N, C-alpha and C positions, 0 to 999 in steps of 0.2 A: 504494500500500500504506500505509494509515493506521490501523494497529491502535491502539486507545486504550491509553495507557500508564498503569498504576496509579501514583499518587503514591508509594506505598510502595517502589517499586523505583528511583525517581529520586533524584538528589542535587542539592539546590539549589546555586546559585552561592556562597552563604555559609551556613555551618553554625556555630552557636554551641555550644561544648562546654567542658568543664573545661580543655581545652588552649588555649582562646581561640577566635578566629574562624578557621575553616578556609575557604579560598577555592578555587573550582573554576571552570573554564571548560567548560561543558557536560559536567560530570562529570570533567574532567581536573584534578588538583590542581596548583596553581602551585608554584613552586620552594620558597617559604618554607613552605607547607603540607606538602610532601613531606618537607622537613628536619625539621619539627616532629614529623611522624608517625613517621619512622624513629627519632628520638631517643626518642620515647615507646615504640615497639615494643621497642627495645633495653632501655629501662628496665624495662618489664613483664617481659621475659624474664629480666632480671637478678634481679628480685624473685622470679619463679617458681622460678628456680634456687636462690635462698636457701631458699625454703620446701620445695622438693621434693628437693633434694640434701642437705639438712641431715643426714639419717641417716648418709650417708657421711662428711661432714665431721666428725661427732662421733666416728666410729670412727677416722678418720685422726688426729684430735687425741689420742686415746688411744694410738695406735701411737707417735706422735712423743713424747708425754709419757713413756711407758714406756722408749722407747729412750734418752731423755735421762738416765735413771737407770741405764743399763747393762743393760737387759733385752734380751738377744740373742734373735733369732728361734729358736723351737723348743727352746731349751736352758735358758732362765732363767725361774724363777718369782719374781715379786714377791709376797711374802707379808707381810701386816701382822700381825706376830707379837704386837704389843701393841695391836691394833685401829687403825682409821683415825681420825685426828683432823682438825681444821679446817686444819692446815698444808698438807695435800695438797688440791689443787683437782680434785674430781671432781663430776660431776652427781649430786646427791642420794644419796650413799652413806649407809650407816648406821654406827653406832658400837657395834653389839651383836653383830656376827658377824665372823669372820676372813676378810678378802678375800684372794684369790689371783688373780693375773692373768698371762697369757702372751700373746705374739703368735705365731701359727702361720702358717707360709708353706709351701705345698705346691708351689711352682714346681719344685722338684727331685724331686718325687714324693710318694707317699702317706706319711702320718705315722701312727704308732701312738700312741694316748693311753691311758695306764694311770691310772685314777682312784682316789683315796682313798675310803674308806668314809664314809658319813654326810655328804655334801656336797650342796649345790644348785649345779649347774654348768650353764653355757650355752656353746654355740659359736654365734657370729653372724658373718656374713661381712663383707667390707670395706664393703658398702653397708648394713650393719646389718639384714640379713635373717636370719631364723631358720634355723639349720642343724640343731641338735639339742640335747636335754637330756642331761646326764650327772649321775649320782648319784641322789638320792632321787626326783626327778621323771623320771628317765631309765630306760632298759631294764634297767640293773643294779640298780634298786630301792634304791640306797644301800649296796649290799654292796661296791662297787668292781668294776671290770671293764675289759676291753680294748676300745678303740674304734679304728676305722680311718677316718681322714679322707682322702677322695680329692680330687684336684685337679679343676678344671673339665674336662669332656669326657673324663674318664679311661675308657679302654676296655681296660685291662690286666686281668690275673687278679686276682680278689678272693679271698684265702684264707679258709678257714673259721676260726671261733673268735673273730670280732670282731663288735661292733656297728658297722655301717657308716654313716658320715656322708658325704654328698655336698654339696660347696659349689660355687657358681658363680664364686667368686673364689679367687685364690691366698692372699691374706691373710685371716686370720680372728682374731677376738678370742675367747679362751677364758678365762673367769673362773669362779671358784666360791667359795662361801661355806662355811666350816666354822663350828662353833657352840661357844659356851662350855659347859663342863661344870663344875659346882660353882664357877661364877664365874671360871674360868680358861680361857685360850686354849691351855693346854699340850697337850691331846689333839689338838685340831684342827691345831696346828702340827706335832706329831709325825707325824700321819697324812700331812700334805702332804710332809714331808721323807722319810718312809719309803716312801710308795706312789706319789706323783705322778711320772710319767715320760712323756716325749715323745721319740720318736726316729723316724728314717726307717724305713719298712718294710724297706728294703734292709739296714739295720743291726740287724735284730731279733735276730740271733744274738750280737751284741756291741754293745749300745747304749752310746752315749757317756754320761759322767756328767752329771747335772743340776747346775745352779747355782741358788742361792737368795739373794735379796736381801731384806732386811727393809725394808719400806716405811714402817713406823711413824715418824711425826715428820718425814718428808721433805717439803721444800718444792718442789713442782713442779706444773705445770699439765697437765691432760688435756682441757680444754674448748675447743671450736672457736671461731674468731674471729668477731666480729660486725662486722667492717669488711671492707675490700677483700681482705685476706689470706684470707678465707673461700674466695674463688674459686681462689686458689692451692692451698689445701688440697684442694679438689675435683679440680683438675687433676692433682694427684699420684696420685689414685686412678685417674682415667681413663687416665693414661699407663701405669700398672702392670698394670691388670686387663684381662681380655678385654672387648671391646666388648659382647659378648652377656650380660655379667654383670648388667646393669641394664635398666630399662624403656626401650624405644626413644624414647618420648615425652620422657622426662627427658633422655636423652642428646641428643635433638634440640634441646632447650632449651639444653643446654650448648654444643652445636655452634654455635648461633645467636649466642652471645656470645664465641665463639672458643676454646672448650675442646674440642679434637678429638684423639683418640688419634693419636699419631705426628706431631703438629704442635706447635710451641712456642706457649704461651699468652703473647702479647705485644700486648695491646691498645694502640692509639694513645691520645694524650692525651684526645681526645673520649670514646672508649669507656671509658677508665679512670675519668674523671670521672662518667660515667653509672653505672658499676658501683659506684663508691664511694657514690653516692646510693642506688642500688638496695639495697646491703647495709644502709644505715641504715634504709631503709623496711622491708626484710625483717625486720630485727631488731626494729624497733618493732612490726610486725604480729605477730610471734611472741610478743612480750611481751603484747600485747592479748589474743591467743588464750589464752595460758597463765594470765595473772594475772586476767583479767576475761572469761572465756569466755562466749560467747553460746549455746553448745551446751546445749540443755535436757537432753539425755540424759547430760550430764556429772555432774549433781548426784545424790547418793545419796537425798536426802530433799527434800520441798517446803520452800521458803524456808530452805534450809540453805546454809552455806558449804562443806560437805564435798563434794568431787568426786573422781572417779576419773581416773587417768592413762590408762586403757584405755577410752575412750568407745566404747560399742557392744559391749564385752565380748569383743573378739577381738584377737589380736596383729597381725593384718593391717590393722586399722582399716577394716573393710568395713561400709558401710551395709546392703548386701545383696550376694549373690554377684556379683562383677564390678564393684562400685561402691565406690570408695574414699571414705572420709570424710577429706578432705584436712586439715581443721582438727584432727581427732583425732590424725592423724599428727604434725602440727606441735606440738601441745600436749605429746605424750609426748616427742618427741625433743629439743625445746628444754629440757625439764625433767629428763629421766631417761635411763638407759641400761639395756640388757639386754632383748632381745626373745625371748620364749618364750610358748607357749600356757599354760604352767603359771602365769604371773603374771596371766593375764586370765580364765581359766576358773574355774568353781566346782569346788573340790576340798576337801570338808569334812575338816578335820584335817590337810591336807597343804599344804606350801608357805606362801605368805604372801599377804595382801591389804593394800591401801593406800588411805588416804583423805587428801586434800590440802586444806589451807585456806590461803588467801591474804588473807582479810578476816575481820573480826570479826562479831558477831551483827547489827550494824547495817550491814553490807556496806561498812565503811570499811577501808582498807588497814591492816595490822598495823604499829604504830608502836613502834620500839625504845625510845622514851622513856616509854611507857605500860605499865601493868600489866594483865594479863589472867588470867582464871581459866577453866578448862574442867573440867567434871564428867563423869566416866565412870561411868555407872550400874552397879549390881550385876550380876554375871555377865558380866564382860568376856569376849567370845567368842574367846579365844585359848587353845588347848590347850597350846602351848609357852610363849610369852611375848608381851608387847606392848611397844611403845615409842613415844615421841614424839622426833623429831629436828627441830631448828630450822635453817633454811637462810637464807642471804643472798639477797635478791632480785636483786642484781647478778650474782653468780656462780652461783646455784642450787647452790652447794656449802655445806658446813657453815659456819654463822655463827661467825666468829672472835671469841671473848670471853675473859674471864679463866678460864672453865672449859675444861679440855682437851677435854671431850666435851660439845657443846651438846645434850644429850639426857637423857632420863629414861625409866624403864620398870620393868616388873615384875621384872627381874633385879637391880635396885638394892636391896641388902639393907636400906638405911636408909629405903626408901620407906614412907610412912605410909598404911595402908589403913584406910578407915572400917569401923565395926562391921558394916555391911551388905554389905561387900566392894566398895563403890564407892570411887572414888579421885578426889581433887581435885588438879589440877596448876596451878601458877602460872607465868606468864611475865612478865618485866620486868627493868629494869636493876638493881634491888636485890631482895633476898629479902624477902617479907612476914614480919613477925615471927611466929614460931611455926610457920612453914611452910617453913623452910629446906630440909628434906629432899625437898620436893616442888616444887622451883623450878628453872626453867631461865633462865639469864641472857640478856638481850637488850642491844642497844647503842643509846643515844640517837643519833638521826640516821641510823640504818640501818633500812631496811624489811626485813621478814622474813616467812617462811612456814613452815609446819610440816606434817610427814607423820606420821599415825598408822599404825603397822604392827601387824598381827596375824599372828603366826606360828602355824601350825596353826589357821586360822580355823574356827570352829564354825558350825553351822546358823543360830544366832541372828543372825550377821552377814549371811548370804546372804538370809534371809527378812525381814530388817529388823525383827525383833521387839526387837532391841537397837539403840540409836542413841546415838552419842557426843553430848555436849552441845556447844553452840556456844562460841566464844571470846568471853567476856563481858569487856568493858573495865570495870575496877573503880576507876579513878581519873580 
């Protein structure tokens, strides 16, 4: 029996690869080659876990950060009564709306959520998957309403009178934004304190009192680790949540590096060293995808620096039904928080749209020691308001400067608007003479990036008949 064997299915005795020379005896790897390949396999899976489990790590870091400030599950609202500034470390928040955050846990049973009026609210699960919208983009239409959040696999009675939300995890992040009225947070804060309620369905006849913590000016972190601790953050989710709550493929990657529900995560010295390296490479890869993305579909306009955080235009980051755009998911979750279709889809005059820039008009990184100018042409397509917020490249949180709020926008009463309704904005370490009212400070030695937000985006944004100028370096 001498069937001719195609070369393509055989393995030579030596193979030159990026791992070095791999050696085989008639296809059987020698001991050194086997050790090299297993080290590499564990490393690849560690990197894959960093990229694919990042959404969960981000939510877990938010949970831990809120808990560090006394935010109790289901009972406490952290409300930024005087807006959020750069002291608090959050992924790309804004400084123009009133943030409210809660951690919801349904392990003891269904929860009732009573929402304030005129909010943009989201419930996302512990793996940062979309559960539902509450408020202006939700079924209550911004009038306020009662929602019922059900735990995983709930088969009990579902009473009438609620908008029903079903989550695959016990833990859920619930946050909403209220809005300034006449330049003040007073109405949004009052609405939260008066109308925001969360309580067990079993206590609907006698709900416990809510607690409110003012988050403004607090120094604490809600951003996931970029080192070995990342895997410990993910392990905490796996141990707490149902195994069925996330993708079997990703849970398989986690199991391959020792993160398995019901078992302690205790890698030996070899594995810990590999995972430490994998986290470093995973973090570096995330930064390449986010700051210098190669996804052509990310950019709004040809030869422009402005790109979207929702590449492909949907909140599930799908190239086509059933096909995930993995880099798009990494880009969003490494940079931002809050998953909802309302942020990704076209909704003229409703919600918000975002454009991100990490480089200038010559595709060079934005330098905190230099001065830049951006021109917004007439007819800025925002029904409600627009803003720029500047972020630190390291933390992806608001840049810490001498200004409390590293931002500027149409709600700033001193903003100078040109005669044709266009606006020019400057960024740099010092204010350009005569343009102090239209300036955002940067820091020498710090890299930065910026988000243009349009609230109540108009058709000119979506059909691209209006386009923001590029960041032009002027010194």
